[in-house]
PLY file of the C-alpha trace (Angstrom):
ply
format ascii 1.0
element vertex 212
property float x
property float y
property float z
element edge 211
property int vertex1
property int vertex2
end_header
-4.87 -120.71 -29.45
-6.23 -122.32 -32.63
-3.69 -123.25 -35.30
-2.96 -120.68 -37.98
-4.67 -121.21 -41.30
-4.07 -119.91 -44.77
-5.21 -116.38 -45.52
-6.36 -117.32 -49.04
-9.84 -115.89 -48.46
-12.54 -116.81 -49.29
-11.51 -120.46 -49.61
-10.12 -120.74 -46.10
-11.84 -121.27 -42.78
-11.91 -118.51 -40.19
-9.20 -118.74 -37.55
-11.51 -118.80 -34.55
-15.23 -119.01 -33.88
-15.47 -115.34 -32.95
-14.23 -114.11 -36.34
-16.74 -113.25 -39.11
-17.45 -116.35 -41.22
-15.69 -116.65 -44.57
-17.51 -117.71 -47.74
-16.37 -121.29 -47.17
-17.70 -121.24 -43.59
-21.10 -120.07 -44.84
-21.26 -122.71 -47.57
-20.31 -125.59 -45.25
-22.72 -124.45 -42.53
-25.73 -124.04 -44.82
-25.39 -124.14 -48.62
-28.94 -122.89 -49.14
-28.50 -119.92 -46.80
-25.16 -119.10 -48.43
-26.82 -119.13 -51.86
-29.63 -116.84 -50.65
-27.11 -114.44 -49.13
-25.20 -114.37 -52.42
-28.39 -113.60 -54.37
-29.35 -110.92 -51.85
-25.90 -109.31 -52.21
-26.34 -109.18 -55.98
-29.79 -107.65 -55.51
-28.34 -104.94 -53.27
-25.67 -104.10 -55.83
-28.31 -103.73 -58.57
-30.73 -101.51 -56.70
-28.38 -98.53 -56.62
-27.02 -96.38 -53.81
-28.44 -97.00 -50.32
-31.11 -94.66 -49.04
-29.79 -91.56 -47.31
-32.08 -89.33 -45.22
-32.21 -85.64 -46.14
-29.56 -83.48 -44.51
-32.21 -81.23 -43.00
-33.35 -84.04 -40.71
-31.76 -84.29 -37.25
-29.12 -86.97 -36.73
-29.66 -89.92 -34.41
-26.64 -90.78 -32.26
-26.41 -94.45 -31.27
-24.04 -95.42 -28.44
-23.15 -99.09 -27.96
-21.44 -100.69 -24.96
-21.05 -104.28 -23.78
-19.22 -106.50 -21.27
-19.54 -104.11 -18.34
-19.54 -107.15 -15.98
-21.24 -105.37 -13.05
-19.08 -102.25 -13.44
-20.46 -98.72 -13.71
-18.69 -96.75 -16.41
-18.69 -93.33 -18.02
-20.91 -93.50 -21.12
-21.07 -90.91 -23.95
-24.39 -89.16 -24.34
-26.65 -89.97 -27.29
-30.18 -90.68 -28.44
-29.99 -94.48 -28.14
-27.90 -96.54 -25.71
-27.35 -100.20 -26.55
-25.91 -102.68 -24.07
-24.92 -105.70 -26.16
-24.64 -108.24 -23.35
-22.59 -109.39 -20.35
-24.01 -106.91 -17.89
-22.79 -109.11 -15.03
-20.34 -111.76 -13.89
-22.56 -114.38 -12.24
-25.85 -113.57 -13.99
-27.88 -113.27 -10.79
-31.04 -111.18 -10.56
-29.31 -108.97 -8.00
-26.37 -108.17 -10.30
-28.52 -107.71 -13.39
-30.95 -105.42 -11.56
-28.12 -103.16 -10.39
-26.93 -102.83 -14.00
-30.47 -102.15 -15.25
-30.97 -99.47 -12.59
-27.69 -97.84 -13.64
-28.64 -97.91 -17.34
-32.12 -96.55 -16.56
-30.54 -93.58 -14.75
-28.56 -92.49 -17.82
-29.92 -89.57 -19.92
-30.27 -91.43 -23.23
-33.83 -91.23 -24.49
-33.97 -94.90 -25.52
-32.10 -97.85 -24.03
-31.83 -101.37 -25.43
-30.36 -104.46 -23.76
-29.63 -107.96 -25.03
-28.28 -110.86 -23.00
-24.70 -112.11 -22.95
-23.36 -115.50 -21.96
-22.64 -114.24 -18.42
-26.22 -113.04 -17.94
-27.48 -116.41 -16.76
-30.93 -115.29 -15.59
-32.17 -114.64 -19.13
-31.81 -118.31 -20.09
-33.93 -120.72 -18.00
-31.39 -123.51 -18.67
-28.57 -121.55 -17.01
-30.55 -119.60 -14.40
-29.36 -119.82 -10.80
-31.65 -121.93 -8.60
-32.14 -119.08 -6.12
-33.39 -116.82 -8.93
-36.27 -119.05 -10.03
-39.52 -117.12 -9.71
-37.81 -113.73 -9.40
-38.56 -110.87 -11.80
-36.53 -107.97 -13.15
-37.66 -104.35 -13.36
-36.67 -102.96 -16.75
-38.10 -99.48 -16.15
-37.54 -97.55 -19.42
-35.29 -100.20 -21.00
-36.21 -102.35 -24.02
-35.01 -105.96 -23.62
-34.73 -107.73 -26.99
-34.45 -111.49 -27.29
-35.11 -112.72 -30.83
-37.44 -109.82 -31.48
-37.43 -106.31 -32.90
-38.64 -102.83 -32.07
-39.18 -99.58 -33.98
-38.19 -96.37 -32.22
-39.20 -92.86 -33.30
-37.08 -89.73 -33.00
-37.21 -86.01 -33.74
-37.99 -84.92 -37.26
-39.99 -88.06 -38.00
-36.88 -90.28 -37.96
-37.38 -93.98 -37.28
-34.93 -96.79 -36.58
-35.63 -100.51 -36.39
-33.63 -102.66 -33.97
-33.52 -106.43 -33.81
-31.79 -108.12 -30.87
-30.61 -111.69 -30.24
-27.81 -113.06 -28.03
-26.39 -115.24 -30.87
-23.58 -116.71 -28.77
-21.54 -119.55 -30.34
-21.18 -122.66 -28.20
-18.73 -122.01 -25.36
-18.32 -122.38 -21.61
-20.25 -124.53 -19.20
-23.89 -125.01 -18.23
-23.95 -121.64 -16.47
-23.44 -119.78 -19.77
-26.67 -118.27 -21.12
-28.13 -118.25 -24.64
-25.43 -120.50 -26.12
-26.19 -121.97 -29.52
-25.22 -125.44 -30.72
-23.65 -123.99 -33.87
-21.47 -121.05 -34.81
-24.03 -119.20 -36.92
-27.35 -117.70 -35.94
-30.07 -117.31 -38.61
-30.82 -113.84 -37.34
-31.35 -112.33 -40.77
-33.88 -115.03 -41.54
-35.90 -114.00 -38.49
-35.86 -110.21 -38.96
-38.35 -109.53 -41.73
-37.44 -105.88 -42.29
-33.94 -105.33 -43.61
-33.92 -101.63 -42.66
-32.77 -102.89 -39.29
-29.88 -102.57 -36.86
-29.19 -106.12 -35.66
-27.67 -106.58 -32.21
-25.75 -109.67 -31.13
-23.47 -110.58 -28.27
-20.03 -112.00 -29.22
-20.87 -110.98 -32.74
-21.36 -107.65 -34.42
-23.82 -104.85 -35.00
-25.19 -105.01 -38.52
-27.07 -102.12 -40.10
-29.25 -102.78 -43.16
-30.26 -99.62 -45.01
-33.59 -99.60 -46.79
-35.62 -96.41 -46.78
-35.25 -95.81 -43.07
-36.64 -92.36 -42.43
0 1
1 2
2 3
3 4
4 5
5 6
6 7
7 8
8 9
9 10
10 11
11 12
12 13
13 14
14 15
15 16
16 17
17 18
18 19
19 20
20 21
21 22
22 23
23 24
24 25
25 26
26 27
27 28
28 29
29 30
30 31
31 32
32 33
33 34
34 35
35 36
36 37
37 38
38 39
39 40
40 41
41 42
42 43
43 44
44 45
45 46
46 47
47 48
48 49
49 50
50 51
51 52
52 53
53 54
54 55
55 56
56 57
57 58
58 59
59 60
60 61
61 62
62 63
63 64
64 65
65 66
66 67
67 68
68 69
69 70
70 71
71 72
72 73
73 74
74 75
75 76
76 77
77 78
78 79
79 80
80 81
81 82
82 83
83 84
84 85
85 86
86 87
87 88
88 89
89 90
90 91
91 92
92 93
93 94
94 95
95 96
96 97
97 98
98 99
99 100
100 101
101 102
102 103
103 104
104 105
105 106
106 107
107 108
108 109
109 110
110 111
111 112
112 113
113 114
114 115
115 116
116 117
117 118
118 119
119 120
120 121
121 122
122 123
123 124
124 125
125 126
126 127
127 128
128 129
129 130
130 131
131 132
132 133
133 134
134 135
135 136
136 137
137 138
138 139
139 140
140 141
141 142
142 143
143 144
144 145
145 146
146 147
147 148
148 149
149 150
150 151
151 152
152 153
153 154
154 155
155 156
156 157
157 158
158 159
159 160
160 161
161 162
162 163
163 164
164 165
165 166
166 167
167 168
168 169
169 170
170 171
171 172
172 173
173 174
174 175
175 176
176 177
177 178
178 179
179 180
180 181
181 182
182 183
183 184
184 185
185 186
186 187
187 188
188 189
189 190
190 191
191 192
192 193
193 194
194 195
195 196
196 197
197 198
198 199
199 200
200 201
201 202
202 203
203 204
204 205
205 206
206 207
207 208
208 209
209 210
210 211
């Protein structure tokens, strides 16, 4: 366990790498990015209330799961199913394919998957030797790795999703998609801020901006 630190936020460091970064963490990691985020926050506060779709439009239910580790679970129904990583334990094509087949069989209209650190196949550096040259069948599943997608729903509704593993450095060479640093410049890469951002060992972030 990491040593306890002062709770005098924002001028303290976060207690562990998995916690959301404090203001001091952001400044020390990248002063320029911290400044841009501060300016963007001010801009959001000045533009008024966030966009809200009319009540007469149908709702979109988003269901998010993660860390199933080769298990098959009961999943609530919805319009979108997100698996935010760690489908498996050993990251083999065989294990991943079984999880993809299970997800594809579920009734959700749209399914999205991102990789977790245990999903070794998705990162060539951590891929098992016996899986080189093998391919996965995604069927009706959208796999997002540092890219986005726009999905359409009833009533003309649209949602943008941007997915990236964004896993802080941890584990050994068999861990997939591990970054050298604690922060991932995901917001810098997603051009449209009316986006639901998906990360493993992170959080789901929804930016509202005239999403219909």
